[in-house]
N, C-alpha and C positions, 0 to 999 in steps of 0.2 A: 414327404417327409421324412422317411426313413434315410434315407437317399442323403439327407440333408445334413442329418444327424451321423451317418457314417464318414462323414466329407471330417467329422471334427475330429471322431477317432474311431474305428473300428470296433472299438469293445463296447461303442455304448450302443445303447437300445429304445428307438422312441417309443413313450408310454403315453401323454399326450397331450397336447395344448390350449391356451387361453387364453385370448384378448382381453383386456381392461384395458381402457380408457387407450392410452398412444403406446402400452407395452402389448409385446408377447413373450409370455411364459410358457417355456418348452420342457417339460418335464422327460429324464429322460433315466436310464439305471445300466449300471455297469452288467455285461452276462458273462463276468468271467468267473468261472467256478474254482477258481485255486488261486494263490497269489504267493509270492515270494517273501516271506521273512527280509526283510532288508539287512538285518544282523546277520543270519546264519546262511542266508540265501535258501533253506530248504523251502520244497512248495508245500500249504497246509488249503486244506479245505471244510476246517471247522470255522466257524462264524462268531465270531464274539459279538458284536453289534452291527447296528448300522444308526448312519449318519447322511443325510444331506449337507450337500455342497453347491454354489450357486453363482454364478459369471458370466458377465453381460460379454454379448457377441456384436458383431455389425450389426448395423439398422437393417430393417427391410421395408421397402416403400414408406419410409421414414419414421418405421414404429421400433423403440427401443427391443431390442432385444436379450431378455434373461432367462439362460439356460439353467434348471434345477437339476442335481445331479443325484440322485439316491445312492449310493453305496453301500459297502462291506467294510469290514474290518474284522482280519483273521485273528485266531487264535495261532501261535507258532507252536506245533507238537514237540519240535526237537527236543529232547531233553537237554541237548550238549549245549543249547542256544545259551551264547554268553549274557543276553537279557534276561532270562531265568533266573 
C-alpha cells in the first residue's frame, strides 16, 4: 500500500486503511519536516496546527477510494515576512 501512496506523492506516508461498504478509506500523513512560507519563502519547522483534507481517487475493483490526509500548518519564523 505504501508504494501506491508514494505514486500519489513521495511526501506522503501510509498510516492505515479501512473498507466500509463500497468505499475504501486510506489514511495518509505528510512526512515533510519543514515547509516554505508562501509569502517570504523561508523554511520553517515550527508547527502551528494540524488539519485533515480528503480527496477522492480512482476506484479500485469497483470500490470508491477516499484518501484522508493528515497535514500540518507551520508558523513563519521570519520577522521580515510581509504577512506577519
